[in-house]
VEXDO-878817 format. One record per residue: residue in three letters; x negated, z, y negated of N, C-alpha, C in turn. Coordinates in pm, 1 decimal, padded with zeros to 6 digits. Layout:
REM VEXDO-878817
    aa        n_u        n_w        n_v       ca_u       ca_w       ca_v        c_u        c_w        c_v
   Ala          X          Z          Y          X          Z          Y          X          Z          Y
...
REM end
This chain:
REM VEXDO-878817
    aa        n_u        n_w        n_v       ca_u       ca_w       ca_v        c_u        c_w        c_v
   Unk   -26242.8    05426.6   -10931.6   -26341.3    05380.5   -10847.7   -26472.8    05378.6   -10920.2
   Unk   -26556.1    05408.4   -10843.7   -26715.1    05403.2   -10899.3   -26757.6    05288.9   -10859.6
   Unk   -26849.9    05229.7   -10945.2   -26903.8    05099.3   -10925.1   -27056.9    05111.8   -10909.1
   Unk   -27119.2    05050.4   -10814.3   -27263.9    05050.4   -10788.7   -27313.9    04902.8   -10803.1
   Unk   -27419.9    04880.7   -10880.0   -27454.2    04756.1   -10905.8   -27584.7    04733.4   -10836.2
   Unk   -27582.6    04623.2   -10760.3   -27688.6    04588.7   -10672.9   -27726.4    04431.0   -10701.2
   Unk   -27756.9    04384.0   -10816.9   -27762.6    04246.6   -10860.4   -27859.3    04161.9   -10760.4
   Unk   -27957.8    04219.3   -10693.8   -28038.4    04132.0   -10611.9   -27963.8    04086.1   -10483.5
   Unk   -27841.2    04143.0   -10457.7   -27770.1    04106.4   -10333.5   -27707.2    03973.2   -10349.1
   Unk   -27678.5    03937.0   -10473.6   -27610.4    03798.1   -10509.6   -27695.4    03686.3   -10449.3
   Unk   -27816.0    03705.5   -10451.1   -27892.3    03590.7   -10376.1   -27865.2    03574.3   -10246.4
   Unk   -27853.3    03681.9   -10173.3   -27835.0    03669.8   -10034.7   -27663.6    03611.9   -10017.2
   Unk   -27587.4    03671.8   -10081.1   -27431.8    03624.5   -10074.8   -27423.4    03472.5   -10098.7
   Unk   -27484.9    03424.2   -10214.4   -27473.5    03304.9   -10244.8   -27560.8    03193.5   -10185.8
   Unk   -27665.4    03244.9   -10118.7   -27763.1    03154.3   -10044.9   -27689.8    03076.3   -09940.6
   Unk   -27729.8    02961.3   -09925.0   -27666.6    02875.0   -09807.9   -27731.7    02941.7   -09682.5
   Unk   -27632.4    02942.6   -09588.0   -27659.0    03011.3   -09460.1   -27729.2    02909.1   -09368.6
   Unk   -27848.5    02934.5   -09315.3   -27909.2    02852.8   -09234.5   -27846.2    02796.3   -09113.5
   Unk   -27847.6    02671.0   -09071.6   -27796.5    02609.8   -08952.2   -27871.5    02649.7   -08836.0
   Unk   -28004.2    02658.0   -08853.5   -28104.6    02686.3   -08750.1   -28126.8    02846.5   -08714.9
   Unk   -28162.3    02883.0   -08615.5   -28202.4    03011.8   -08588.0   -28311.4    03075.8   -08681.4
   Unk   -28289.9    03156.3   -08769.7   -28396.4    03209.9   -08873.9   -28521.8    03274.8   -08788.6
   Unk   -28475.0    03338.3   -08663.5   -28588.1    03394.0   -08586.3   -28674.3    03295.7   -08525.7
   Unk   -28626.8    03163.8   -08509.5   -28704.7    03047.9   -08465.0   -28789.2    02983.0   -08556.9
   Unk   -28722.8    02961.2   -08694.2   -28777.8    02881.6   -08805.8   -28893.4    02974.7   -08864.6
   Unk   -28852.4    03087.8   -08895.4   -28968.0    03169.5   -08984.3   -29108.4    03172.8   -08930.3
   Unk   -29133.6    03194.4   -08784.6   -29258.6    03191.9   -08733.6   -29336.2    03061.6   -08738.8
   Unk   -29248.8    02957.8   -08758.3   -29310.0    02816.4   -08754.1   -29350.7    02780.3   -08891.0
   Unk   -29305.6    02853.3   -08996.9   -29358.5    02816.5   -09145.7   -29484.2    02905.5   -09158.3
   Unk   -29560.4    02855.3   -09252.2   -29684.8    02926.4   -09302.5   -29648.9    03009.4   -09416.5
   Unk   -29551.1    03099.1   -09420.0   -29507.6    03174.9   -09528.4   -29467.6    03306.9   -09482.6
   Unk   -29554.3    03376.6   -09417.4   -29555.1    03512.6   -09362.7   -29494.6    03618.5   -09460.7
   Unk   -29551.0    03621.2   -09574.3   -29511.0    03715.1   -09659.9   -29362.8    03695.0   -09720.2
   Unk   -29332.3    03564.6   -09745.6   -29194.6    03525.2   -09802.1   -29101.0    03552.3   -09675.4
   Unk   -29141.8    03525.4   -09560.6   -29046.4    03556.3   -09441.0   -29042.9    03688.2   -09380.1
   Unk   -29137.6    03771.4   -09439.7   -29159.1    03902.9   -09406.8   -29201.6    03936.4   -09266.6
   Unk   -29283.3    03844.6   -09222.3   -29351.3    03853.8   -09089.4   -29481.6    03949.6   -09104.4
   Unk   -29481.6    04049.4   -09023.2   -29587.6    04156.6   -09054.3   -29704.3    04133.1   -08943.3
   Unk   -29658.1    04075.4   -08841.9   -29776.1    04074.6   -08725.7   -29718.7    03956.4   -08626.7
   Unk   -29812.6    03870.8   -08590.9   -29802.1    03777.0   -08491.2   -29878.2    03797.4   -08361.3
   Unk   -29808.5    03809.3   -08261.3   -29865.2    03816.4   -08117.1   -29872.8    03699.8   -08059.1
   Unk   -29909.5    03700.2   -07919.5   -29911.6    03573.3   -07845.7   -29763.1    03526.5   -07818.2
   Unk   -29673.2    03613.1   -07782.4   -29547.1    03569.1   -07725.1   -29431.4    03626.3   -07819.1
   Unk   -29462.4    03741.9   -07908.6   -29374.5    03794.1   -07973.5   -29429.1    03821.7   -08122.0
   Unk   -29352.7    03847.9   -08219.6   -29382.7    03891.0   -08355.6   -29310.5    03998.3   -08404.2
   Unk   -29355.6    04048.1   -08526.6   -29281.2    04156.9   -08598.3   -29243.3    04107.0   -08726.7
   Unk   -29122.4    04130.3   -08757.2   -29061.4    04081.2   -08886.2   -28984.1    04194.8   -08953.4
   Unk   -28982.7    04206.0   -09083.1   -28893.6    04307.0   -09138.8   -28729.3    04259.0   -09152.3
   Unk   -28649.7    04359.5   -09142.4   -28516.4    04314.9   -09146.1   -28478.8    04289.2   -09299.7
   Unk   -28424.3    04183.3   -09334.0   -28381.5    04156.8   -09473.9   -28255.6    04230.5   -09518.2
   Unk   -28196.7    04286.4   -09436.7   -28085.0    04376.8   -09468.7   -28091.0    04509.9   -09389.1
   Unk   -28173.3    04578.6   -09426.4   -28240.3    04699.8   -09359.3   -28137.4    04815.8   -09358.6
   Unk   -28135.2    04894.4   -09243.9   -28057.2    05015.6   -09247.1   -28132.2    05123.6   -09331.4
   Unk   -28262.6    05128.0   -09311.3   -28351.3    05212.0   -09394.3   -28488.2    05134.3   -09440.0
   Unk   -28547.9    05172.0   -09545.0   -28692.0    05111.8   -09562.6   -28768.0    05135.0   -09452.5
   Unk   -28842.7    05018.2   -09427.0   -28936.6    05013.3   -09299.7   -28867.9    04956.0   -09177.2
   Unk   -28738.0    04916.2   -09182.0   -28669.8    04870.7   -09068.5   -28728.9    04738.9   -09040.5
   Unk   -28789.2    04723.4   -08910.6   -28848.9    04594.4   -08868.1   -28785.0    04558.8   -08720.8
   Unk   -28815.1    04432.1   -08674.4   -28765.1    04396.6   -08561.3   -28892.6    04318.6   -08479.8
   Unk   -28880.9    04331.2   -08345.1   -28984.6    04270.3   -08263.6   -28901.8    04154.0   -08190.4
   Unk   -28955.6    04038.5   -08222.0   -28881.9    03928.9   -08173.3   -28965.9    03827.6   -08064.9
   Unk   -28925.6    03779.9   -07969.3   -28999.8    03678.2   -07891.8   -28974.1    03558.0   -07968.5
   Unk   -29086.2    03471.2   -07955.2   -29094.9    03339.2   -08024.2   -28990.1    03255.0   -07947.4
   Unk   -28969.4    03264.6   -07844.2   -28861.3    03172.1   -07762.8   -28729.3    03225.9   -07801.2
   Unk   -28632.5    03140.3   -07811.6   -28503.4    03145.5   -07844.4   -28425.7    03194.8   -07704.9
   Unk   -28408.1    03315.9   -07693.8   -28363.5    03378.2   -07568.9   -28264.2    03483.5   -07616.5
   Unk   -28147.7    03494.4   -07542.0   -28049.1    03593.1   -07585.3   -28058.0    03736.9   -07526.1
   Unk   -28145.1    03749.2   -07427.6   -28119.2    03884.9   -07348.5   -28257.7    03916.9   -07292.5
   Unk   -28276.2    04067.6   -07276.7   -28408.3    04109.2   -07203.2   -28418.6    04044.9   -07076.7
   Unk   -28308.8    04015.3   -07005.7   -28324.2    03952.2   -06877.6   -28395.2    03844.5   -06862.1
   Unk   -28385.0    03774.5   -06965.9   -28443.9    03617.2   -06994.4   -28595.4    03624.4   -07032.1
   Unk   -28659.5    03747.9   -07065.5   -28794.4    03766.3   -07094.6   -28897.0    03761.2   -06971.0
   Unk   -29006.4    03689.8   -07000.6   -29107.9    03679.8   -06909.4   -29180.5    03820.4   -06902.9
   Unk   -29247.6    03852.8   -06800.4   -29317.4    03980.4   -06793.9   -29418.3    03998.5   -06907.4
   Unk   -29476.1    03887.1   -06944.3   -29573.9    03885.2   -07051.6   -29502.5    03921.8   -07193.3
   Unk   -29388.0    03843.2   -07225.2   -29306.0    03887.1   -07328.3   -29275.7    04036.0   -07336.7
   Unk   -29213.9    04084.8   -07221.0   -29182.5    04221.3   -07199.1   -29291.2    04314.3   -07239.0
   Unk   -29391.9    04292.0   -07191.7   -29512.2    04382.0   -07225.8   -29551.1    04376.9   -07361.0
   Unk   -29574.6    04267.8   -07403.4   -29623.1    04249.7   -07547.5   -29509.3    04303.4   -07631.9
   Unk   -29383.5    04279.6   -07630.1   -29280.0    04338.5   -07701.2   -29285.2    04487.7   -07714.5
   Unk   -29316.8    04546.1   -07603.3   -29329.9    04709.5   -07609.0   -29447.8    04746.5   -07680.1
   Unk   -29559.8    04672.7   -07662.9   -29680.1    04703.2   -07728.8   -29645.7    04691.2   -07887.3
   Unk   -29568.6    04589.9   -07927.8   -29546.4    04566.4   -08063.3   -29443.2    04671.8   -08119.4
   Unk   -29351.9    04719.1   -08029.4   -29268.2    04840.9   -08079.2   -29367.5    04957.9   -08115.6
   Unk   -29456.1    04989.3   -08026.4   -29551.0    05101.3   -08027.6   -29638.3    05071.4   -08163.2
   Unk   -29699.3    04951.8   -08191.8   -29758.0    04933.8   -08300.8   -29667.8    04947.3   -08431.3
   Unk   -29557.1    04908.9   -08429.8   -29463.7    04917.1   -08534.9   -29427.9    05061.3   -08573.6
   Unk   -29418.7    05146.8   -08474.1   -29388.2    05281.8   -08491.9   -29526.0    05362.6   -08542.5
   Unk   -29631.0    05316.2   -08494.2   -29751.4    05368.3   -08553.8   -29770.6    05335.8   -08707.7
   Unk   -29758.3    05205.0   -08736.2   -29769.5    05154.4   -08858.8   -29663.1    05224.3   -08962.1
   Unk   -29542.9    05225.7   -08927.2   -29443.6    05281.5   -09007.8   -29464.6    05432.0   -09030.6
   Unk   -29507.8    05490.3   -08926.4   -29529.8    05642.8   -08928.3   -29652.3    05674.2   -09038.8
   Unk   -29758.4    05592.2   -09021.0   -29873.2    05611.4   -09118.1   -29836.3    05580.3   -09269.8
   Unk   -29749.7    05472.8   -09280.1   -29719.2    05428.3   -09414.4   -29614.7    05512.7   -09480.4
   Unk   -29519.7    05565.9   -09403.2   -29406.6    05622.3   -09470.3   -29344.6    05747.6   -09406.4
   Unk   -29431.7    05811.1   -09315.9   -29410.4    05940.3   -09263.1   -29265.7    05976.7   -09235.6
   Unk   -29186.9    05896.1   -09160.3   -29059.0    05936.9   -09113.9   -29059.7    06051.6   -09017.6
   Unk   -28943.1    06118.6   -09007.0   -28908.3    06228.3   -08925.1   -28884.1    06177.8   -08775.4
   Unk   -28844.5    06053.2   -08747.9   -28809.6    06000.2   -08625.2   -28773.3    05856.3   -08638.2
   Unk   -28725.9    05798.3   -08533.4   -28701.0    05657.9   -08521.7   -28573.3    05639.0   -08430.4
   Unk   -28516.2    05524.1   -08450.6   -28417.1    05458.0   -08368.6   -28467.6    05330.4   -08319.9
   Unk   -28477.1    05312.3   -08196.2   -28535.7    05179.7   -08139.0   -28419.1    05140.4   -08057.6
   Unk   -28370.6    05013.0   -08070.6   -28267.9    04951.3   -07996.0   -28255.2    04812.5   -07985.7
   Unk   -28182.0    04766.4   -07899.0   -28149.7    04605.5   -07859.5   -27998.1    04605.7   -07854.1
   Unk   -27948.3    04511.2   -07924.9   -27805.4    04479.9   -07908.0   -27794.8    04346.6   -07830.9
   Unk   -27721.3    04347.4   -07718.2   -27724.4    04227.2   -07651.2   -27577.8    04179.6   -07649.3
   Unk   -27556.9    04064.4   -07711.4   -27427.8    04009.5   -07726.8   -27362.1    04062.4   -07856.0
   Unk   -27271.6    03968.8   -07902.1   -27205.3    04002.9   -08027.3   -27111.9    04123.2   -08007.9
   Unk   -27044.8    04141.5   -07900.8   -26968.8    04261.6   -07886.8   -27037.9    04379.8   -07893.5
   Unk   -27172.2    04390.3   -07868.8   -27256.2    04503.3   -07855.3   -27308.1    04529.4   -08010.2
   Unk   -27273.9    04442.5   -08105.5   -27323.8    04459.4   -08243.7   -27435.3    04359.9   -08286.7
   Unk   -27486.4    04273.0   -08186.6   -27587.1    04176.2   -08235.5   -27537.3    04093.5   -08339.8
   Unk   -27604.2    04084.1   -08445.2   -27585.1    04002.5   -08570.3   -27631.5    03867.7   -08529.5
   Unk   -27746.4    03852.9   -08463.2   -27799.2    03730.6   -08417.0   -27806.2    03724.9   -08269.6
   Unk   -27691.2    03703.8   -08200.5   -27684.5    03731.3   -08071.1   -27747.4    03630.2   -07972.9
   Unk   -27780.4    03510.0   -08030.7   -27853.5    03398.9   -07955.5   -27995.9    03420.0   -07945.1
   Unk   -28051.0    03522.1   -08028.2   -28204.3    03534.8   -08036.3   -28229.9    03690.1   -08011.9
   Unk   -28286.1    03718.8   -07915.3   -28310.3    03859.2   -07871.6   -28415.6    03930.8   -07986.8
   Unk   -28385.0    04048.0   -08028.0   -28459.9    04120.7   -08115.4   -28443.8    04255.3   -08106.8
   Unk   -28553.9    04329.3   -08094.3   -28561.9    04480.5   -08087.7   -28582.6    04541.9   -08228.0
   Unk   -28486.1    04646.0   -08261.6   -28482.6    04714.6   -08386.1   -28580.0    04838.0   -08374.8
   Unk   -28638.8    04859.8   -08477.5   -28713.4    04998.2   -08504.8   -28685.2    05036.3   -08646.5
   Unk   -28626.4    05139.1   -08640.5   -28555.1    05184.5   -08781.7   -28607.3    05323.7   -08805.0
   Unk   -28706.8    05347.0   -08901.8   -28747.6    05478.5   -08938.4   -28645.7    05577.2   -08995.3
   Unk   -28640.3    05694.2   -08955.5   -28543.4    05790.3   -08987.9   -28593.8    05914.6   -09053.1
   Unk   -28526.4    05964.9   -09153.2   -28578.2    06088.4   -09228.3   -28471.1    06182.2   -09212.0
   Unk   -28502.8    06326.5   -09208.9   -28411.2    06438.0   -09211.0   -28320.1    06395.4   -09349.2
   Unk   -28186.4    06405.4   -09337.1   -28098.0    06388.8   -09449.7   -28093.1    06236.2   -09510.9
   Unk   -28143.3    06149.3   -09426.2   -28128.7    06003.2   -09486.6   -27988.7    05936.9   -09479.3
   Unk   -27905.1    06019.8   -09411.0   -27751.1    05973.2   -09422.4   -27692.5    06076.6   -09528.9
   Unk   -27673.3    06018.1   -09646.2   -27614.7    06107.4   -09757.4   -27467.9    06081.5   -09758.8
   Unk   -27426.6    06127.0   -09868.2   -27273.9    06109.6   -09883.0   -27234.5    05959.9   -09909.9
   Unk   -27332.8    05881.0   -09945.0   -27305.3    05739.1   -09983.2   -27241.8    05666.4   -09869.3
   Unk   -27311.6    05647.8   -09764.5   -27242.5    05577.2   -09644.5   -27141.9    05644.6   -09579.6
   Unk   -27126.2    05776.6   -09584.0   -27026.1    05845.9   -09511.2   -26892.1    05844.7   -09600.7
   Unk   -26908.1    05887.2   -09724.4   -26780.9    05892.7   -09810.2   -26753.6    05757.3   -09885.1
   Unk   -26849.4    05695.5   -09921.7   -26817.6    05597.7   -10011.5   -26843.1    05442.7   -09935.3
   Unk   -26891.4    05455.8   -09821.0   -26908.7    05325.4   -09746.0   -27010.5    05238.2   -09805.6
   Unk   -27114.1    05303.2   -09873.4   -27216.3    05226.1   -09954.5   -27346.2    05278.0   -09898.4
   Unk   -27436.6    05172.7   -09865.6   -27565.4    05205.5   -09829.3   -27661.2    05193.9   -09935.6
   Unk   -27764.3    05282.8   -09963.7   -27851.5    05266.5   -10066.7   -27992.5    05252.5   -09998.5
   Unk   -28067.4    05152.2   -10044.1   -28200.4    05130.8   -09986.6   -28286.9    05132.7   -10102.1
   Unk   -28364.9    05255.0   -10113.8   -28446.2    05284.6   -10229.7   -28572.6    05216.5   -10261.2
   Unk   -28609.2    05115.4   -10178.1   -28727.4    05061.7   -10201.3   -28708.7    04894.0   -10188.6
   Unk   -28769.3    04813.3   -10265.6   -28778.3    04668.7   -10248.0   -28832.2    04636.7   -10124.5
   Unk   -28795.2    04522.3   -10050.0   -28855.8    04476.0   -09926.4   -28994.8    04439.5   -09936.0
   Unk   -29043.7    04372.5   -10067.2   -29180.4    04333.3   -10106.5   -29270.8    04450.0   -10108.7
   Unk   -29201.5    04561.9   -10167.3   -29297.0    04692.9   -10166.5   -29313.5    04749.6   -10024.9
   Unk   -29221.9    04760.7   -09950.1   -29228.0    04796.4   -09804.6   -29323.2    04689.5   -09741.4
   Unk   -29322.8    04577.4   -09746.7   -29415.6    04486.3   -09686.2   -29555.1    04511.6   -09730.3
   Unk   -29587.9    04534.8   -09850.0   -29711.7    04544.2   -09894.6   -29771.7    04694.5   -09837.5
   Unk   -29686.2    04784.4   -09814.4   -29729.7    04905.4   -09748.6   -29763.0    04881.1   -09601.5
   Unk   -29684.3    04817.2   -09549.0   -29700.0    04800.8   -09387.5   -29781.4    04695.4   -09347.6
   Unk   -29796.6    04577.8   -09412.9   -29882.1    04470.6   -09376.2   -30021.3    04515.7   -09342.4
   Unk   -30107.3    04591.2   -09428.5   -30232.0    04628.0   -09399.3   -30247.9    04699.3   -09263.1
   Unk   -30152.2    04783.2   -09235.3   -30164.6    04857.8   -09119.0   -30137.5    04774.2   -08987.7
   Unk   -30067.5    04682.1   -08989.8   -30040.8    04589.8   -08884.0   -30168.2    04486.3   -08856.4
   Unk   -30233.1    04455.5   -08992.4   -30340.8    04361.3   -08969.3   -30469.3    04430.3   -08933.2
   Unk   -30482.3    04551.1   -08934.4   -30602.3    04630.3   -08886.1   -30597.3    04643.7   -08713.8
   Unk   -30480.2    04602.4   -08660.4   -30479.1    04608.2   -08520.4   -30487.0    04478.0   -08448.2
REM end
């Protein structure tokens, strides 16, 4: 068996799991870089995924704690799509991906890790980004630290 070391993961594994919704708590704090919040809108915000599928994986979240698109106000719906567009533009400029996956998982059975708080995933994709590691070894390799990705993306969000 081959071993792959990812010592930074132990912080996540051993960290106490929050009782409160992280998507509700993070925007209330004044620690955007630490919380990986890239942009704050009126009804929604953009945050990086702490467990990304690929570098640059972000999420658009409403501030309100709602579980589904059908619970969104018209204002939240419009702003969330504008922030999806802004996210794609910023990621494209900073990282030059070949494409994107954009999606919403509604409900635990649909794959929502945080089913109680709606969030829209924007995942940049590159030709060949699915290597043998996830396919054969069931291992995912993220080649860039979250803070480095944040520092690439933040200036692009802040200019809009």
